[in-house]
C-alpha positions as CSV (number, residue, x, y, z in Angstrom):
1,M,-3.7,17.7,-42.9
2,S,0.1,17.3,-42.6
3,R,1.5,14.2,-40.7
4,R,2.8,16.5,-38.0
5,L,-0.6,18.1,-37.4
6,L,-2.3,14.7,-37.6
7,A,0.0,13.3,-35.0
8,A,-0.6,16.3,-32.7
9,A,-4.4,15.9,-33.1
10,L,-4.2,12.2,-32.3
11,A,-2.1,12.9,-29.2
12,L,-4.6,15.5,-28.0
13,L,-7.4,13.0,-28.5
14,A,-5.4,10.4,-26.5
15,I,-4.8,12.8,-23.6
16,T,-8.4,14.1,-23.4
17,G,-9.8,10.6,-23.9
18,C,-8.0,9.4,-20.7
19,A,-9.8,12.1,-18.7
20,A,-13.3,10.8,-19.6
21,T,-14.7,7.4,-18.7
22,S,-17.9,5.8,-19.7
23,N,-20.2,4.7,-16.9
24,A,-21.5,1.8,-18.9
25,H,-19.6,-0.7,-16.8
26,T,-19.9,0.9,-13.3
27,R,-22.3,0.0,-10.5
28,P,-24.6,2.7,-9.1
29,P,-23.9,3.8,-5.5
30,S,-25.7,1.9,-2.8
31,A,-28.0,3.8,-0.5
32,R,-26.8,1.9,2.5
33,T,-23.3,3.3,2.5
34,A,-22.3,6.6,4.0
35,H,-20.7,9.2,1.8
36,A,-18.4,12.2,2.3
37,T,-19.5,15.8,1.8
38,A,-17.5,18.6,0.2
39,S,-16.9,21.9,1.8
40,T,-17.0,25.0,-0.5
41,P,-13.6,25.3,-2.2
42,A,-12.0,28.7,-2.9
43,G,-12.1,27.9,-6.6
44,P,-11.3,25.2,-9.1
45,T,-7.6,26.2,-9.2
46,A,-7.2,26.6,-5.5
47,R,-7.8,22.9,-4.7
48,P,-4.7,20.8,-4.7
49,N,-3.9,17.8,-6.9
50,F,-2.8,14.4,-5.5
51,V,-0.4,11.8,-6.8
52,F,-0.5,8.7,-4.6
53,L,2.1,6.1,-5.5
54,L,1.6,2.7,-3.7
55,T,4.3,0.1,-4.1
56,D,3.7,-3.6,-3.5
57,D,5.7,-5.4,-0.7
58,L,8.4,-2.8,-0.3
59,D,10.8,-3.0,2.6
60,S,11.8,0.5,3.8
61,A,15.6,-0.2,3.4
62,E,15.1,-0.9,-0.3
63,T,14.3,2.8,-1.0
64,S,18.1,3.4,-0.7
65,V,18.4,2.4,-4.4
66,M,15.9,5.0,-5.6
67,P,17.7,8.3,-6.2
68,N,14.7,10.1,-7.7
69,L,12.6,9.2,-4.7
70,K,15.3,10.8,-2.5
71,S,16.0,13.9,-4.5
72,L,12.5,14.7,-5.7
73,I,10.3,13.5,-2.9
74,T,12.2,12.8,0.3
75,D,14.5,15.8,0.2
76,Q,11.6,18.1,-0.9
77,G,9.1,16.8,1.6
78,T,8.4,15.1,5.0
79,T,9.1,11.5,6.0
80,L,6.9,9.8,8.6
81,S,9.3,7.4,10.2
82,D,6.7,5.6,12.4
83,Y,4.2,4.9,9.6
84,N,2.5,1.4,9.8
85,V,0.1,-0.8,8.0
86,S,-2.5,-2.3,10.3
87,V,-2.6,-5.6,8.4
88,S,0.7,-6.5,6.7
89,W,-1.0,-8.1,3.7
90,C,-2.0,-6.8,0.3
91,C,-5.8,-6.7,0.0
92,P,-6.6,-6.0,3.6
93,S,-4.1,-3.1,3.6
94,R,-5.4,-1.7,0.3
95,S,-9.0,-1.9,1.5
96,T,-8.0,0.1,4.6
97,T,-6.2,2.7,2.4
98,L,-9.3,3.2,0.2
99,R,-11.8,3.5,3.1
100,G,-9.8,4.7,6.1
101,Q,-11.1,1.8,8.2
102,Y,-9.3,-0.9,10.2
103,A,-9.7,-4.5,8.9
104,H,-12.1,-5.4,11.7
105,N,-14.5,-2.9,10.2
106,T,-13.9,-3.5,6.5
107,T,-14.0,-7.3,7.3
108,V,-11.4,-7.8,4.5
109,W,-9.0,-10.2,6.2
110,S,-7.2,-11.9,3.2
111,N,-6.6,-11.8,-0.5
112,T,-9.4,-14.2,-1.5
113,A,-13.1,-14.6,-1.0
114,P,-15.1,-15.3,1.0
115,N,-13.2,-13.5,3.9
116,G,-11.2,-11.2,1.7
117,G,-10.1,-10.1,-1.7
118,F,-12.1,-8.0,-4.2
119,G,-15.0,-10.3,-3.9
120,R,-15.4,-9.4,-0.2
121,F,-14.9,-5.7,-0.8
122,Y,-17.4,-5.7,-3.6
123,G,-19.9,-7.9,-2.0
124,K,-20.0,-5.8,1.2
125,G,-20.7,-2.7,-0.9
126,L,-17.5,-1.0,0.3
127,E,-16.8,0.4,-3.1
128,D,-19.7,2.8,-2.8
129,S,-17.9,5.0,-0.4
130,T,-14.1,5.3,-0.9
131,I,-11.6,8.2,-1.3
132,A,-12.4,8.0,-5.0
133,T,-16.2,8.6,-4.6
134,W,-15.6,11.3,-2.1
135,L,-13.2,13.2,-4.4
136,K,-15.3,12.6,-7.5
137,G,-18.3,14.0,-5.7
138,A,-16.3,17.1,-4.9
139,G,-15.5,17.7,-8.5
140,Y,-12.1,15.9,-8.8
141,R,-10.9,13.8,-11.8
142,T,-9.9,10.5,-10.3
143,G,-7.7,7.9,-12.0
144,L,-6.5,4.5,-10.9
145,F,-3.5,3.1,-12.7
146,G,-2.3,-0.4,-11.8
147,K,-3.2,-2.8,-9.0
148,Y,-6.7,-2.3,-7.4
149,L,-7.6,-5.2,-5.1
150,N,-6.5,-8.8,-5.2
151,G,-9.0,-11.0,-7.1
152,Y,-10.3,-8.2,-9.3
153,P,-12.5,-8.5,-11.3
154,E,-13.7,-11.9,-10.1
155,Q,-17.4,-11.7,-9.1
156,A,-17.8,-8.4,-10.8
157,P,-21.2,-8.1,-12.7
158,V,-19.6,-7.4,-16.1
159,G,-16.4,-9.3,-15.6
160,K,-13.2,-7.8,-17.0
161,K,-14.8,-4.5,-18.0
162,Y,-16.1,-3.6,-14.6
163,I,-15.2,-0.1,-13.2
164,P,-15.9,0.6,-9.6
165,P,-17.8,3.7,-8.5
166,G,-15.8,6.9,-8.1
167,W,-13.2,6.5,-10.8
168,T,-13.3,8.7,-13.9
169,T,-10.2,7.1,-15.4
170,W,-9.5,3.4,-15.0
171,D,-6.4,1.5,-16.3
172,V,-6.2,-1.7,-14.2
173,P,-5.0,-5.2,-15.1
174,A,-8.0,-7.5,-15.5
175,S,-6.4,-10.8,-16.5
176,G,-3.0,-12.3,-17.3
177,S,0.3,-11.9,-15.4
178,P,0.7,-8.3,-14.4
179,Y,2.9,-9.4,-11.5
180,R,5.4,-10.6,-14.1
181,Q,5.0,-7.3,-15.9
182,F,4.2,-8.9,-19.3
183,N,1.4,-10.8,-21.0
184,Y,-1.6,-9.1,-19.3
185,T,-4.8,-7.4,-20.3
186,L,-5.7,-3.9,-19.1
187,N,-9.2,-2.7,-18.5
188,D,-8.6,0.7,-20.1
189,N,-11.7,2.7,-19.3
190,G,-14.0,-0.2,-20.2
191,K,-12.1,-1.4,-23.2
192,L,-9.8,-4.4,-23.0
193,E,-6.2,-3.7,-24.0
194,S,-3.9,-6.7,-24.5
195,H,-0.2,-6.5,-23.9
196,G,2.5,-9.0,-24.8
197,H,6.2,-9.5,-24.1
198,K,7.8,-6.6,-25.9
199,A,10.0,-4.2,-23.9
200,S,7.3,-1.5,-24.5
201,D,4.7,-3.7,-22.8
202,Y,6.5,-3.6,-19.5
203,L,3.6,-2.8,-17.2
204,T,5.2,-0.2,-14.9
205,D,6.3,1.8,-17.9
206,V,2.8,1.5,-19.5
207,L,1.2,2.8,-16.3
208,N,3.8,5.6,-16.1
209,L,2.8,6.8,-19.6
210,K,-1.0,6.6,-18.9
211,A,-0.7,8.4,-15.6
212,R,1.3,11.2,-17.2
213,K,-1.3,11.7,-19.9
214,F,-4.0,11.8,-17.1
215,I,-2.2,14.5,-15.0
216,S,-1.3,16.6,-17.9
217,A,-4.7,16.6,-19.5
218,P,-6.0,20.2,-20.1
219,S,-8.8,20.3,-17.5
220,P,-9.8,22.9,-15.0
221,K,-10.6,20.2,-12.5
222,P,-8.1,19.1,-9.8
223,F,-7.0,15.5,-10.0
224,F,-6.3,12.5,-7.8
225,A,-4.0,10.0,-9.5
226,Y,-3.6,6.6,-7.7
227,L,-0.7,4.6,-9.0
228,G,-0.7,1.0,-7.8
229,V,2.6,-0.5,-9.2
230,Y,3.2,-4.2,-8.7
231,N,6.9,-3.7,-8.0
232,P,8.8,-5.2,-6.1
233,H,6.3,-8.0,-5.5
234,A,7.6,-11.5,-6.5
235,P,8.7,-12.5,-9.0
236,A,10.0,-8.9,-9.2
237,T,10.5,-8.8,-12.9
238,P,12.8,-5.9,-13.8
239,A,12.5,-3.8,-17.0
240,P,14.9,-5.2,-19.6
241,R,17.0,-2.1,-19.3
242,H,17.6,-2.8,-15.6
243,A,18.1,-6.6,-15.8
244,K,21.8,-6.6,-15.2
245,L,22.1,-4.2,-12.3
246,F,23.1,-5.1,-8.7
247,K,25.2,-8.1,-9.6
248,G,26.5,-9.9,-6.6
249,V,24.2,-8.0,-4.1
250,K,22.8,-10.1,-1.3
251,A,19.7,-9.8,0.9
252,P,20.7,-7.8,4.0
253,R,22.2,-10.0,6.7
254,T,20.6,-8.1,9.6
255,P,21.2,-9.3,13.1
256,S,17.9,-11.3,13.0
257,Y,18.7,-12.9,9.6
258,N,18.8,-16.7,10.2
259,E,18.5,-16.0,13.9
260,K,20.3,-18.6,16.0
261,D,18.2,-18.5,19.1
262,L,14.5,-18.4,18.6
263,T,13.6,-18.7,22.3
264,G,10.5,-16.6,23.0
265,K,9.3,-16.6,19.5
266,P,5.8,-18.0,18.6
267,T,5.6,-21.7,18.0
268,E,5.5,-21.5,14.2
269,V,8.7,-19.4,14.1
270,R,10.5,-21.7,16.5
271,R,9.8,-24.6,14.2
272,L,11.7,-23.1,11.3
273,P,15.0,-24.7,10.5
274,P,18.1,-22.7,9.9
275,V,18.3,-21.1,6.4
276,S,20.1,-23.4,4.0
277,K,22.7,-22.3,1.5
278,A,20.4,-23.2,-1.3
279,E,17.6,-21.1,0.2
280,A,19.9,-18.2,0.8
281,K,21.1,-18.3,-2.8
282,T,17.5,-18.3,-4.1
283,W,16.5,-15.5,-1.7
284,D,19.5,-13.4,-2.7
285,S,18.5,-13.7,-6.4
286,L,15.0,-12.6,-5.5
287,Y,16.4,-9.6,-3.6
288,R,18.5,-8.5,-6.6
289,N,15.4,-8.6,-8.8
290,R,13.5,-6.6,-6.2
291,L,16.1,-3.8,-6.4
292,R,16.1,-4.0,-10.2
293,S,12.4,-3.8,-10.4
294,L,12.4,-0.7,-8.3
295,Q,14.4,1.2,-10.9
296,S,11.4,1.5,-13.2
297,V,9.4,2.9,-10.2
298,D,12.1,5.4,-9.6
299,D,12.0,6.3,-13.3
300,M,8.3,6.8,-12.9
301,I,8.8,9.2,-10.0
302,G,11.2,11.3,-12.1
303,D,8.8,11.3,-15.1
304,L,5.8,12.2,-13.0
305,V,7.5,15.1,-11.2
306,N,8.8,16.4,-14.6
307,T,5.3,16.2,-16.1
308,L,3.9,18.0,-13.1
309,K,6.5,20.7,-13.5
310,Q,6.0,21.1,-17.2
311,S,2.3,21.4,-16.8
312,G,2.6,24.0,-14.1
313,R,1.0,21.8,-11.5
314,L,3.9,20.7,-9.3
315,D,3.6,23.5,-6.7
316,N,-0.1,22.6,-6.1
317,T,0.3,18.9,-6.0
318,Y,0.8,16.5,-3.0
319,F,2.9,13.6,-4.0
320,V,2.7,10.6,-1.6
321,F,4.9,7.6,-1.7
322,T,4.3,4.5,0.4
323,S,3.7,0.7,0.3
324,D,0.8,-1.7,1.1
325,N,3.1,-3.7,3.4
326,G,6.7,-4.3,4.2
327,F,8.7,-7.5,3.5
328,H,11.1,-9.8,5.2
329,I,13.8,-12.1,3.7
330,G,15.3,-14.5,6.3
331,Q,14.6,-12.5,9.4
332,H,13.9,-14.9,12.3
333,R,14.5,-17.6,9.7
334,M,11.3,-16.7,8.0
335,P,11.0,-17.2,4.2
336,P,10.4,-14.2,1.9
337,G,7.1,-12.7,2.7
338,K,4.9,-10.5,4.9
339,N,1.9,-11.3,7.1
340,T,3.6,-10.8,10.4
341,A,3.7,-8.1,13.1
342,Y,7.5,-7.8,12.9
343,V,8.8,-4.4,12.1
344,E,10.0,-5.4,8.6
345,D,6.4,-6.1,7.6
346,T,4.4,-3.4,9.4
347,R,6.5,-0.3,9.2
348,V,6.7,1.0,5.7
349,P,8.0,4.1,3.9
350,F,5.7,7.2,3.9
351,V,7.0,10.3,2.2
352,V,5.0,13.3,1.1
353,R,5.9,16.6,-0.7
354,G,3.4,19.3,-1.5
355,P,2.1,22.8,-0.7
356,G,3.3,23.9,2.7
357,V,5.0,20.6,3.5
358,P,8.4,21.2,5.1
359,A,11.4,19.9,3.1
360,G,13.9,17.4,4.3
361,R,12.0,16.8,7.6
362,T,11.4,13.6,9.5
363,V,8.5,13.2,12.0
364,D,8.4,10.3,14.4
365,K,4.7,10.4,15.3
366,L,2.6,7.3,14.9
367,A,0.6,7.1,11.6
368,G,-0.7,4.5,9.3
369,N,-2.6,3.5,6.2
370,V,-5.9,4.0,8.0
371,D,-5.0,7.7,7.8
372,V,-4.5,8.0,4.1
373,A,-8.1,8.5,2.9
374,P,-9.0,11.1,5.6
375,T,-5.7,12.9,5.0
376,I,-6.3,13.3,1.3
377,A,-10.0,14.2,1.9
378,D,-9.0,16.9,4.5
379,L,-6.4,18.4,2.2
380,A,-9.0,18.5,-0.6
381,G,-11.5,20.2,1.6
382,V,-13.8,17.2,1.8
383,K,-15.3,16.0,5.0
384,S,-14.8,12.2,5.6
385,P,-17.8,10.0,6.5
386,G,-18.4,9.1,10.1
387,F,-17.3,5.5,9.6
388,V,-13.7,6.5,9.1
389,D,-11.4,5.1,11.8
390,G,-8.3,7.1,10.8
391,R,-7.4,10.8,11.1
392,S,-5.9,13.5,8.9
393,L,-2.1,13.6,8.9
394,A,-2.1,17.2,7.8
395,P,-0.9,18.4,11.3
396,L,2.2,16.3,10.7
397,M,2.7,17.9,7.3
398,R,3.1,21.4,8.7
399,P,5.9,23.1,10.7
400,G,5.8,22.2,14.4
401,T,4.1,19.3,16.1
402,P,0.6,18.8,17.3
403,K,0.0,19.1,21.1
404,T,-1.9,15.8,21.2
405,W,-1.5,12.7,19.0
406,R,-2.1,9.0,19.0
407,Q,-0.2,7.0,21.6
408,V,-0.7,3.6,19.9
409,F,-1.4,2.1,16.5
410,L,-3.4,-1.1,16.1
411,L,-1.9,-4.1,14.4
412,E,-4.2,-7.0,13.5
413,H,-4.2,-10.1,11.3
414,G,-7.0,-12.7,10.8
415,H,-5.6,-15.1,8.3
416,G,-4.7,-18.8,8.7
417,P,-4.3,-21.9,6.6
418,G,-6.1,-22.0,3.3
419,T,-6.2,-18.3,2.7
420,Q,-3.1,-17.9,0.6
421,P,-3.9,-16.7,-3.0
422,P,-4.5,-19.4,-5.6
423,L,-1.7,-20.3,-8.0
424,K,-4.1,-20.6,-10.9
425,P,-5.9,-17.6,-12.2
426,P,-9.7,-17.4,-11.5
427,K,-12.0,-17.2,-14.5
428,N,-12.0,-13.5,-14.7
429,G,-9.0,-12.6,-12.5
430,V,-5.3,-12.1,-12.4
431,L,-2.6,-14.8,-11.8
432,E,-0.9,-14.2,-8.5
433,P,2.5,-15.9,-8.1
434,P,3.7,-17.5,-4.9
435,E,6.2,-15.7,-2.7
436,L,8.6,-18.6,-2.9
437,L,9.8,-19.3,-6.4
438,S,11.5,-22.7,-5.6
439,P,10.8,-25.6,-3.3
440,S,11.4,-24.8,0.4
441,T,10.7,-26.3,3.8
442,R,9.0,-23.1,4.7
443,E,6.2,-23.0,2.0
444,S,3.5,-23.7,4.6
445,F,4.7,-21.1,7.1
446,Y,2.2,-18.8,8.6
447,L,1.5,-17.2,12.0
448,A,-1.6,-17.5,14.0
449,P,-4.1,-14.6,13.9
450,Y,-3.0,-11.8,16.2
451,E,-3.8,-8.3,17.5
452,G,-1.2,-5.9,18.8
453,L,0.2,-2.4,19.1
454,D,3.0,-0.2,17.9
455,T,3.6,2.5,20.5
456,G,6.6,4.0,18.8
457,R,9.0,2.4,21.2
458,Y,7.3,-0.9,21.9
459,F,5.8,-3.6,19.7
460,Y,3.3,-5.8,21.5
461,V,1.4,-8.7,20.0
462,E,-1.2,-11.2,21.3
463,Y,-1.8,-14.4,19.2
464,S,-4.9,-16.5,19.1
465,T,-2.7,-19.3,20.6
466,K,-2.3,-17.2,23.8
467,E,1.3,-16.5,23.0
468,R,2.6,-13.0,23.3
469,E,5.5,-10.9,22.1
470,L,6.9,-7.6,23.5
471,Y,9.9,-5.8,22.1
472,D,11.6,-2.6,23.2
473,L,12.8,-1.1,19.9
474,A,14.9,1.4,21.8
475,T,17.2,-1.4,23.0
476,D,16.2,-4.2,20.6
477,P,15.4,-2.8,17.1
478,N,15.7,-6.2,15.5
479,E,13.2,-7.8,17.9
480,M,15.4,-10.6,19.1
481,H,14.6,-10.6,22.8
482,N,11.0,-11.2,23.7
483,L,10.2,-9.4,27.0
484,A,6.8,-11.1,27.4
485,A,8.2,-13.8,29.6
486,D,9.8,-11.3,32.0
487,R,7.9,-11.5,35.3
488,S,9.2,-8.3,36.7
489,P,6.5,-5.9,37.9
490,P,7.4,-3.1,35.4
491,I,7.2,-5.4,32.4
492,Q,4.0,-7.1,33.6
493,A,2.5,-3.6,34.2
494,L,3.3,-2.7,30.6
495,I,1.8,-5.9,29.3
496,A,-1.4,-5.3,31.3
497,K,-1.6,-1.8,30.0
498,F,-1.1,-2.8,26.4
499,S,-3.5,-5.7,26.6
500,A,-6.2,-3.4,27.9
501,R,-5.5,-1.0,25.0
502,V,-5.8,-3.9,22.5
503,R,-9.2,-4.8,24.0
504,A,-10.3,-1.2,23.6
505,L,-9.2,-1.1,19.9
506,R,-10.2,-4.5,18.6
507,K,-13.8,-3.4,18.2
508,C,-13.4,0.3,17.9
509,A,-15.2,2.2,15.1
510,G,-15.0,5.8,13.9
511,K,-14.3,8.3,16.6
512,T,-14.0,5.6,19.3
513,C,-10.8,4.5,17.5
514,V,-9.3,8.0,17.8
515,A,-10.3,8.2,21.5
516,A,-8.7,4.8,22.3
517,E,-5.5,5.6,20.4
518,D,-5.1,9.0,22.1
519,A,-5.7,7.8,25.7
520,P,-2.6,8.2,27.8
């Protein structure tokens, strides 16, 4: 056999090998968890494909440095401008995305066990019914490339080789430093694959290649490709080819950056000192690296769209781009991070292109990560289980607007001291770096647990400390003037209305969530 024929044969084996996964390291489904059911599709080629690209800690404004995202997804699809994450923290948000449930129903409140992380998700049997199991049960190829849940694979029965139910292809970091993009080990379909510090080991590029092999594999089955990139999470390591971009760029000095007057803010925010010059310098450096690290994600978007086009699958593929939570740098004097109900952390990008999706359109209806799983299921012709709290966003992805839609979106957060991720890797887990990369007076900053609402115009939050915040985004988009202390009858009536809605939503489940959200 010639070298050229041998290379071609090996390439074909690599591609087809990605499409098949051994079940030797998976856990059988639990009988105690509800599952989705598939409706009868028109045929194997009629069902759409899905590429779901989930970034890590992306602020909406940072998408401005991603030209491929704009030209290939945004300009060709629909943007949901009022898209929220219910919990602005990694693992709770990702759990909601996989299940279509609010955190008060997943009970995943943080990144680490016992009240969060992979250990909580696994221990509660939540893996047995996710968007992956629903689609696999309907005949889809399902692949996850990149970040799964914080703490994976700690507490898994077979350690680093564990593959959750529902995934036919699995390329997920199981140890090392994937947040730093180098020196990590992948669980590649049950086989451990070590990567070092060469340019070719850069994680986002490795995931890019593996995902493209998956979506271009010669299979009659439709596919669901879930790409969980670590960019631009701290330390936001860029690919070597992008390391010198954005010199001199500083974190945006929005009106709320290093806010002078913190009157009306929660106690923990009011305690924050002004941002020092040294802190601002460190945060600006982090911001530049965040922008640099996003360039490999933008390259990924271009490569994926090109692969879809070359394989003849682009016109029948929904491509979704979003983030697990937003990010703030210096707003209200807060250190770089998330975990708040402020708009920088809860409203994230959501753009979709695909069959029948209007191009270049923006829709301002309330939506969120609780809707991702039921939306994909709906578009795939799969009925979501009854436990799902969210709804299909398909009506927002078609011309026109629905006659009725949700009036509020629930925001919730249950974390407190001692729930930040460990700085040392667990025995079978992944090292998670801190948000702050240098000493700071703000390292212990956190807000009290809260529940709140986004109504599109207003942000309303109730803290466990009995403090409240109310902002009118129409007149105060930077959330600098808390209206909660306003004793005027109109404002107090709003607060009473919103507080009642929070009470209705805090324990909602399934259809009762939809009813509580839609009430006038």
